[in-house]
C-alpha positions as CSV (number, residue, x, y, z in Angstrom):
1,M,-7.5,13.4,11.8
2,K,-5.5,10.2,12.8
3,I,-4.6,7.4,10.3
4,L,-2.9,4.0,11.1
5,V,-0.6,2.6,9.0
6,A,0.0,-0.9,9.4
7,G,2.8,-3.1,7.8
8,F,6.8,-3.7,8.1
9,I,8.8,-0.7,7.5
10,T,12.3,-2.1,5.4
11,I,15.6,-1.5,4.3
12,D,15.4,-1.9,0.5
13,L,18.4,-2.6,-1.7
14,I,17.4,-1.1,-5.0
15,Q,19.3,-2.0,-8.5
16,L,18.6,0.4,-10.7
17,Q,19.6,0.7,-14.3
18,M,22.8,2.3,-13.2
19,R,23.7,2.1,-9.3
20,L,22.3,0.1,-6.4
21,I,21.0,2.0,-3.8
22,T,20.2,1.4,-0.3
23,S,17.1,3.1,1.0
24,V,13.9,2.8,3.8
25,G,11.1,1.7,2.8
26,G,7.8,-0.3,3.2
27,P,4.5,1.1,3.6
28,P,4.2,3.2,6.8
29,S,7.5,4.7,5.3
30,Y,5.6,5.4,2.0
31,S,2.2,5.4,2.4
32,G,2.6,7.1,6.0
33,L,5.0,10.2,4.8
34,V,2.3,10.8,2.1
35,C,-0.4,10.8,4.4
36,S,1.5,12.9,6.7
37,R,2.2,15.4,4.0
38,F,-1.0,16.3,3.7
39,G,-1.1,17.0,7.8
40,Y,-2.7,13.7,9.1
41,D,-1.5,12.3,12.6
42,V,0.0,9.4,11.5
43,T,0.7,6.1,13.9
44,P,2.9,3.3,12.2
45,L,2.1,0.0,13.6
46,T,5.0,-1.8,12.4
47,K,8.4,-3.5,13.8
48,V,12.3,-2.9,13.1
49,G,15.1,-4.2,14.5
50,V,17.8,-3.0,16.9
51,D,20.1,-2.7,13.5
52,F,17.6,-0.2,12.6
53,P,20.1,2.8,11.8
54,D,19.4,5.5,14.5
55,E,19.5,8.6,12.1
56,Q,16.9,7.1,9.9
57,A,14.4,6.7,13.3
58,V,14.8,10.8,13.5
59,W,14.5,11.5,9.9
60,L,11.1,9.6,10.1
61,A,9.9,11.0,13.1
62,R,11.1,14.7,12.1
63,N,8.9,13.7,9.0
64,G,5.7,12.6,11.1
65,I,6.3,8.9,11.4
66,P,7.3,8.5,15.0
67,L,8.8,4.6,15.6
68,R,7.9,3.9,19.1
69,A,9.6,1.4,21.9
70,A,6.6,-1.1,20.9
71,D,7.9,-0.9,17.4
72,R,11.1,-2.2,18.2
73,S,12.2,-5.7,18.3
74,L,14.9,-7.0,20.3
75,S,15.2,-10.5,18.5
76,K,15.0,-10.2,14.9
77,P,16.7,-7.8,12.6
78,T,14.8,-5.2,10.4
79,T,13.1,-7.0,7.4
80,K,15.1,-6.2,4.2
81,F,14.5,-6.8,0.5
82,K,16.9,-6.9,-2.7
83,I,14.7,-5.3,-5.7
84,A,15.6,-5.4,-9.0
85,N,13.9,-4.8,-12.2
86,S,15.1,-6.7,-15.3
87,S,13.0,-7.1,-18.8
88,G,10.5,-4.6,-17.2
89,E,9.9,-7.5,-14.5
90,R,10.1,-6.4,-10.8
91,S,11.6,-8.7,-8.8
92,L,11.5,-9.1,-5.1
93,T,13.7,-11.4,-2.5
94,L,13.4,-11.3,0.9
95,V,16.5,-11.4,2.7
96,N,15.3,-10.7,6.7
97,R,11.8,-10.6,8.0
98,C,11.5,-9.1,11.4
99,E,8.9,-10.2,14.1
100,D,5.0,-10.4,13.6
101,L,3.0,-7.3,14.4
102,S,0.7,-7.6,17.5
103,E,-2.5,-6.4,18.8
104,S,-0.8,-4.5,21.7
105,Q,1.2,-2.3,19.5
106,I,-2.2,-0.5,18.9
107,P,-1.9,2.7,20.9
108,P,-4.6,2.1,23.5
109,D,-8.0,4.1,23.7
110,T,-7.4,5.3,20.3
111,R,-9.7,5.3,17.7
112,F,-8.5,6.2,14.0
113,N,-10.6,7.9,11.3
114,A,-8.5,6.0,9.1
115,S,-6.5,2.6,8.8
116,L,-4.2,1.7,5.9
117,V,-3.1,-2.3,6.3
118,S,-0.7,-3.1,3.9
119,P,1.4,-6.2,4.7
120,I,4.1,-7.3,3.1
121,A,5.4,-10.6,4.4
122,G,2.8,-12.0,6.2
123,E,3.3,-9.9,9.4
124,V,-0.7,-9.2,10.1
125,S,-2.2,-11.7,11.3
126,T,-6.5,-11.9,10.3
127,S,-6.9,-11.0,14.1
128,L,-5.0,-8.4,14.3
129,L,-6.8,-7.1,11.0
130,T,-10.3,-7.6,12.7
131,E,-8.7,-5.1,15.9
132,I,-7.4,-2.6,13.3
133,S,-11.0,-2.5,11.6
134,A,-12.8,-1.9,15.0
135,R,-10.7,0.6,16.0
136,S,-11.1,2.3,12.8
137,D,-14.1,4.6,10.8
138,F,-12.5,3.3,7.3
139,T,-10.0,0.4,6.9
140,F,-8.3,0.4,3.3
141,L,-6.5,-2.9,2.7
142,D,-3.5,-3.5,0.4
143,P,-3.3,-7.4,0.7
144,Q,0.0,-8.0,-0.8
145,G,1.3,-9.9,2.2
146,F,-1.7,-12.2,2.5
147,V,-1.0,-13.6,-1.2
148,R,2.6,-13.8,-1.4
149,N,4.9,-16.7,-0.8
150,F,8.6,-16.9,-0.3
151,D,11.2,-19.7,-1.4
152,P,13.7,-21.0,0.6
153,E,16.2,-18.3,-1.1
154,G,13.4,-15.7,-0.5
155,K,12.4,-15.1,-3.7
156,V,8.7,-14.2,-4.2
157,S,5.8,-15.8,-5.4
158,W,2.1,-15.6,-5.4
159,K,-0.6,-17.8,-3.9
160,P,-4.0,-17.5,-3.2
161,I,-5.5,-16.4,-0.2
162,E,-5.7,-18.5,2.3
163,D,-8.6,-17.0,4.7
164,R,-10.8,-14.8,2.2
165,S,-12.6,-13.4,5.4
166,I,-10.3,-10.5,5.3
167,L,-12.6,-9.0,3.3
168,S,-15.1,-8.5,4.9
169,K,-13.5,-6.8,7.7
170,V,-12.4,-3.6,5.2
171,D,-13.9,-1.2,3.6
172,A,-11.8,-0.6,0.9
173,I,-9.4,-2.8,-1.2
174,K,-6.4,-1.9,-3.6
175,M,-5.1,-5.0,-5.5
176,D,-3.0,-5.8,-8.6
177,R,-4.1,-8.3,-11.3
178,A,-2.0,-11.3,-9.4
179,E,-3.8,-10.2,-5.8
180,A,-7.3,-9.7,-7.4
181,E,-6.6,-13.8,-9.1
182,G,-5.0,-15.0,-5.5
183,L,-8.1,-13.4,-3.9
184,T,-11.3,-13.9,-6.1
185,G,-9.7,-16.3,-8.5
186,E,-10.9,-14.6,-11.6
187,K,-8.6,-13.3,-13.8
188,D,-10.4,-10.6,-15.6
189,P,-10.2,-7.6,-13.3
190,K,-14.3,-6.9,-14.5
191,E,-15.4,-10.2,-13.1
192,A,-12.8,-10.2,-9.4
193,L,-14.5,-6.9,-8.9
194,R,-17.8,-8.1,-9.4
195,K,-17.0,-11.1,-7.1
196,I,-15.4,-8.4,-4.4
197,S,-18.7,-6.6,-4.7
198,S,-20.9,-10.0,-3.9
199,I,-19.7,-10.1,-0.3
200,G,-20.2,-6.6,0.3
201,L,-17.2,-4.4,-0.6
202,R,-18.2,-1.3,-2.8
203,K,-14.8,0.0,-3.2
204,A,-11.9,-1.5,-4.4
205,M,-9.1,-0.9,-7.4
206,V,-7.5,-3.7,-9.4
207,T,-4.2,-1.8,-10.8
208,Q,-2.5,-3.1,-13.9
209,G,0.9,-1.3,-14.0
210,A,1.0,1.2,-17.1
211,D,-2.0,-0.3,-18.4
212,H,-5.8,1.7,-17.3
213,C,-6.6,0.6,-13.7
214,F,-10.7,-0.4,-13.0
215,V,-12.4,1.3,-9.8
216,L,-15.1,0.3,-8.0
217,D,-17.5,2.7,-6.6
218,G,-20.5,1.9,-5.4
219,A,-22.4,-0.4,-8.1
220,K,-20.3,0.4,-10.8
221,V,-16.8,-0.3,-12.2
222,Y,-14.8,2.4,-13.6
223,E,-11.9,2.5,-16.1
224,V,-9.1,4.9,-15.6
225,D,-6.6,5.8,-17.7
226,V,-2.8,5.8,-16.2
227,P,-0.9,8.7,-17.1
228,S,2.3,7.5,-19.8
229,V,5.4,8.8,-17.6
230,K,9.4,7.9,-17.8
231,V,9.9,5.1,-15.2
232,V,13.2,5.2,-13.4
233,D,12.0,3.6,-10.6
234,T,8.8,1.4,-9.2
235,T,9.9,0.8,-5.4
236,G,7.0,2.0,-3.5
237,A,4.6,3.3,-6.3
238,G,1.9,1.3,-5.1
239,D,2.5,2.5,-1.9
240,V,2.2,5.9,-2.8
241,L,-1.0,4.9,-4.5
242,S,-2.4,3.8,-1.3
243,G,-1.3,6.7,0.8
244,A,-2.7,9.6,-1.5
245,T,-6.3,7.5,-2.3
246,V,-6.7,7.3,1.2
247,A,-5.3,10.7,2.4
248,W,-7.6,11.9,-0.5
249,Y,-10.7,10.1,0.5
250,L,-10.9,11.6,4.1
251,K,-10.8,15.1,2.7
252,T,-13.5,14.2,-0.7
253,R,-15.4,10.6,0.4
254,D,-15.7,10.2,-3.2
255,F,-13.6,7.3,-3.5
256,L,-13.6,7.4,-7.8
257,R,-12.2,10.9,-7.3
258,S,-9.8,9.5,-4.6
259,A,-8.7,6.5,-6.6
260,C,-7.8,9.2,-9.6
261,F,-5.7,11.3,-7.4
262,G,-3.7,8.0,-6.1
263,V,-3.4,6.8,-9.7
264,A,-2.0,10.5,-10.8
265,A,0.2,10.4,-7.5
266,S,1.7,6.8,-8.4
267,S,2.1,7.4,-11.8
268,L,4.2,10.7,-11.4
269,S,6.2,9.1,-8.5
270,L,7.6,6.5,-10.9
271,T,9.6,9.6,-12.0
272,M,11.6,9.5,-8.5
273,I,13.7,7.5,-6.6
274,A,12.7,5.6,-3.6
275,L,11.6,7.5,-0.4
276,A,11.9,10.9,-2.9
277,K,8.3,10.0,-4.3
278,V,6.7,10.9,-0.9
279,D,7.0,14.7,-2.2
280,L,4.1,15.0,-4.9
281,P,4.7,17.5,-7.9
282,M,1.9,20.4,-7.9
283,S,0.8,19.1,-11.3
284,V,-0.9,16.1,-9.2
285,D,-4.2,17.7,-8.7
286,E,-4.6,18.8,-12.3
287,I,-3.9,15.2,-13.7
288,A,-6.1,13.8,-11.0
289,A,-8.9,16.0,-12.4
290,R,-8.2,14.7,-15.9
291,L,-8.3,11.4,-14.9
292,Y,-11.6,12.0,-13.2
293,T,-13.3,13.3,-15.8
294,S,-12.2,10.8,-18.5
295,A,-12.9,7.8,-16.2
296,R,-15.5,5.6,-18.6
297,P,-18.2,3.0,-16.5
298,V,-17.8,-0.2,-18.1
299,A,-19.9,-2.2,-15.7
300,T,-22.2,-2.6,-13.2
301,V,-22.4,-5.2,-10.5
């Protein structure tokens, strides 16, 4: 089965408690590698610069994320972020930004069983999202890049979404609380999911960090527990959640069960640093099953 993962591959400068590390990152790395680990044929739709290390490109290809000539920018450097945690709050600073993704990068005459669209710096346009959706049986959106704003120094803040029509172009969406408010204007996650449902989306998630998350599946909103773990590194955990959810959904076609698997995978990944997260521990199945069993309906839409 074929999965397209759209978004920037990045170079991340991650400030941990005791040291600074440099790692390849971005949704095609984290989400794509998780999907590849499940045996899916993953196509990244991305852009990197000529500065992207050859050895990292080889490593990605050997692990199921092959970069093509169309994914290389000759004019812009690879997107780079500085990531720091201070007093429990994660801060992002955009250092470099590569060029936008384009429809011409989508392999011709190819249809995808699923697409995971996760822009991080406005690199996916509405028209590109429309084309990806038209070429996919199931389109899953993480809208972070549509609601991020960058000041002149690259500091990230949130803004209301400019084009809500993107919600009509996807089959499922994963948001944190800030993203849900930016998309719907609602601070309460359950109300945000009601509004999402009113425009026709019946598969959605709102995450709240270590607090329980809410999952819309059909006509019901469920509350799902989040396992408590000792957090080492949060970088990429949301992408692990998205990748694991999509991978499991293609196997089960049960969105609530798949969301529980994604939450379990993401929580366990917090104990690992950078791309070590994509190698999920055996315990993820047991924890996901427990989360699914304990999921509680809390609202109808």
